[in-house]
C-alpha positions in Angstrom: 0.0 0.0 0.0 1.6 3.3 -1.2 0.6 6.7 0.3 0.3 10.0 -1.7 4.0 10.8 -1.3 5.0 7.5 -2.9 6.2 6.0 0.4 4.9 2.9 2.2 1.8 3.4 4.2 2.6 3.6 8.0 0.0 1.0 8.7 2.0 -1.6 6.7 5.1 -0.7 8.6 3.3 -1.0 11.9 1.9 -4.4 10.8 5.4 -5.7 9.7 6.9 -4.5 13.0 4.2 -6.3 15.0 4.7 -9.5 13.1 8.4 -9.3 13.6 8.2 -8.8 17.3 5.0 -10.7 18.1 5.4 -13.1 21.0 4.4 -16.7 20.8 0.7 -16.6 21.4 -0.9 -17.5 24.7 -4.7 -18.1 25.1 -5.4 -14.6 26.3 -3.4 -13.0 23.5 -5.4 -15.1 21.0 -8.7 -14.0 22.6 -7.7 -10.3 22.7 -6.3 -10.1 19.1 -9.1 -12.1 17.4 -11.8 -10.2 19.4 -10.4 -6.9 18.2 -10.3 -8.1 14.6 -13.9 -9.3 14.5 -15.3 -6.3 16.4 -13.4 -4.0 14.1 -15.0 -5.7 11.1 -18.4 -5.6 12.7 -18.0 -1.8 13.2 -16.4 -0.9 9.9 -16.8 -3.8 7.4 -20.5 -4.6 7.7 -21.7 -1.0 7.2 -19.7 -0.9 4.0 -21.3 -4.1 2.8 -24.7 -2.7 3.7 -24.0 0.6 1.8 -23.2 -1.3 -1.4 -25.9 -4.0 -1.0 -29.2 -4.5 -2.9 -32.5 -3.6 -1.3 -33.0 -7.2 -0.1 -29.7 -6.9 1.9 -28.7 -10.5 1.1 -24.9 -9.7 1.3 -25.5 -7.8 4.6 -27.3 -10.8 6.0 -24.5 -13.1 5.0 -21.9 -10.8 6.6 -23.9 -10.5 9.8 -24.2 -14.3 10.1 -20.5 -14.6 9.5 -19.7 -12.2 12.3 -21.9 -14.1 14.7 -20.3 -17.4 13.8 -16.8 -16.0 14.2 -17.6 -14.5 17.5 -18.7 -18.0 18.7 -15.4 -19.3 17.4 -13.4 -16.7 19.2 -15.2 -17.6 22.5 -14.3 -21.2 22.1 -10.8 -21.1 20.7 -8.8 -19.7 23.6 -10.2 -22.2 26.1 -9.6 -25.2 23.8 -6.1 -23.8 22.9 -5.3 -23.6 26.7 -6.4 -27.2 27.2 -4.3 -28.4 24.3 -1.2 -26.5 25.6 -1.7 -28.1 29.0 -2.0 -31.5 27.4 1.1 -30.8 25.3 -0.7 -31.7 22.0 0.0 -28.2 20.5 2.8 -25.7 20.6 2.7 -22.0 21.3 2.5 -21.0 17.6 0.1 -19.2 15.3 0.2 -22.2 13.0 -1.3 -24.4 15.7 -3.8 -21.7 16.6 -4.9 -21.6 13.0 -5.2 -25.4 12.7 -7.3 -25.5 15.9 -9.5 -22.7 14.7 -10.1 -24.6 11.4 -11.0 -27.8 13.3 -13.5 -25.9 15.5 -15.0 -23.9 12.7 -15.6 -26.9 10.4 -17.0 -29.5 12.9 -20.6 -30.2 13.4 -22.0 -28.7 16.6 -22.0 -31.3 19.4 -19.2 -33.3 17.8 -16.4 -30.8 17.8 -14.1 -32.9 20.0 -14.4 -35.9 17.6 -13.3 -34.6 14.2 -12.3 -38.2 13.1 -15.2 -40.0 14.7 -17.8 -39.8 12.0 -18.6 -41.7 8.8 -21.8 -40.0 7.7 -23.1 -36.7 9.1 -26.7 -35.7 8.4 -26.9 -31.9 8.4 -29.4 -29.2 7.6 -28.3 -26.9 4.8 -27.7 -24.0 7.1 -25.2 -26.0 9.1 -22.9 -26.8 6.1 -21.4 -23.3 6.0 -17.6 -23.3 5.8 -17.3 -27.1 5.9 -14.7 -28.9 3.8 -15.4 -32.6 3.3 -14.7 -34.9 0.4 -18.3 -35.9 -0.5 -21.6 -34.2 -0.1 -25.1 -35.6 -1.0 -27.7 -32.8 -1.2 -31.3 -34.0 -1.0 -34.6 -32.4 -1.8 -33.8 -30.6 -5.1 -37.4 -30.2 -6.2 -39.3 -27.1 -7.3 -41.3 -26.9 -4.2 -38.6 -28.1 -1.8 -35.4 -26.1 -2.5 -35.8 -23.2 -2.9 -38.9 -23.2 -0.8 -41.7 -21.0 -2.3 -42.1 -17.8 -0.3 -45.1 -17.7 2.0 -46.6 -14.1 2.2 -49.9 -12.4 2.4 -48.5 -9.7 0.1 -49.1 -10.0 -3.7 -46.1 -11.1 -5.8 -46.1 -7.9 -7.7 -45.9 -5.9 -4.5 -43.0 -8.1 -3.2 -41.1 -7.6 -6.5 -41.5 -3.8 -6.2 -40.1 -3.8 -2.7 -37.2 -6.0 -3.8 -36.4 -3.6 -6.6 -36.5 -0.7 -4.2 -38.1 1.7 -6.7 -39.5 5.0 -5.5 -41.0 5.0 -2.1 -40.8 1.2 -1.9 -37.1 1.5 -1.0 -38.3 2.6 2.5 -39.8 -0.8 3.1 -37.8 -3.7 4.4 -37.9 -6.7 2.1 -37.8 -10.3 3.4 -34.8 -12.3 2.0 -37.1 -15.3 1.6 -39.1 -13.5 -1.1 -36.1 -13.7 -3.4 -35.0 -17.2 -2.3 -31.7 -15.6 -1.4 -31.1 -17.7 1.7 -31.9 -20.9 -0.2 -29.4 -20.0 -2.9 -26.8 -19.0 -0.4 -27.2 -22.4 1.4 -27.1 -24.3 -1.9 -23.9 -22.6 -2.9 -22.4 -23.3 0.5 -23.4 -27.0 0.2 -21.7 -27.4 -3.1 -18.6 -25.6 -2.0 -18.3 -27.9 1.0 -17.6 -30.8 -1.3 -13.9 -31.0 -2.2 -14.2 -34.1 -4.4 -17.7 -34.8 -5.4 -21.2 -33.4 -4.8 -24.3 -35.6 -5.5 -27.6 -33.8 -5.9 -30.8 -35.8 -5.6 -34.6 -35.3 -5.9 -37.9 -37.1 -6.0 -39.3 -37.3 -9.5 -42.8 -38.8 -8.7 -45.4 -38.3 -6.1 -46.9 -41.3 -4.3 -49.8 -41.3 -6.7 -47.6 -41.1 -9.8 -47.6 -37.4 -10.5 -44.5 -35.7 -11.9 -42.4 -33.5 -9.6 -40.4 -30.8 -11.4 -36.8 -30.3 -10.5 -35.5 -27.3 -8.5 -34.6 -24.3 -10.6 -31.3 -24.3 -8.7 -30.2 -27.3 -10.8 -30.4 -25.2 -14.0 -27.2 -23.5 -12.9 -25.2 -26.8 -12.7 -23.4 -28.8 -15.2 -24.2 -32.2 -13.9 -23.6 -35.8 -15.0 -26.8 -37.8 -14.6 -26.8 -41.3 -13.2 -28.5 -43.7 -15.7 -31.8 -45.4 -14.8 -30.1 -48.9 -14.7 -27.4 -47.5 -12.5 -30.0 -46.0 -10.1 -31.8 -49.3 -10.0 -28.6 -51.2 -9.1 -27.9 -48.6 -6.4 -31.2 -49.2 -4.6 -31.3 -52.9 -5.4 -30.1 -55.8 -3.3 -26.5 -55.6 -4.6 -26.3 -51.8 -3.8 -23.7 -51.2 -6.6 -22.5 -47.7 -7.0 -23.1 -46.2 -10.4 -19.9 -45.7 -12.5 -20.6 -41.9 -12.5 -20.0 -41.9 -8.7 -17.6 -44.8 -8.4 -14.9 -43.0 -10.5 -14.5 -40.4 -7.8 -13.9 -43.0 -5.2 -11.4 -44.7 -7.5 -9.5 -41.4 -7.9 -9.5 -40.9 -4.1 -8.0 -44.4 -3.6 -5.3 -43.7 -6.2 -4.4 -40.4 -4.5 -3.9 -42.2 -1.2 -1.8 -45.0 -2.9 0.5 -42.4 -4.2 
């Protein structure tokens, strides 16, 4: 960062000096530093997001949820870090602090102490945020399931006018659910959580044989569809994985062999 005179911004120099002289972190230093960072972002970053946001405030909502989740992380991290230091399982280093923060942030609530003790986790879409796992299976990709149609006593035309923010309607607060923003946000988070393969599934028929249309969210994906014979073998007595899915498991096994 260069200032108007062509020199290096004083803030960069201060940061470099701090990094050069920063002591090995203790639990209280971790708490103090990270708390200052997240509260600074809540005070200065979120208002900037809101100022540049659409009338529906979808980006602002995402920012606010992220602040809440990071605050929770900051509350837990110093205590768990202190326990690990006492046990001798980590060292006083920012690398170990970062690794521990990553474990806490990406574990399912209630199972944070057992990061390697699961085979299959069943999660709601709003719990997948920031996870990083090899395989994700997303269910319910039907037109009336995901995104869920908005429920409102207001006419659709009026809701659209509020979302556009035209004229006096910009004074009214829109509901994010009207635009399906939260559903799209959670769908993107679900796909991003899969590092190797994401499988999207849906019902195609009702119990009385009626057709169920697919979710419009699937229109944005370039998917490889499992054949009908492959699907039948998957749910049959042999439970054979379709080749479209099996190839990802084969690649995973070859990577480990190397």
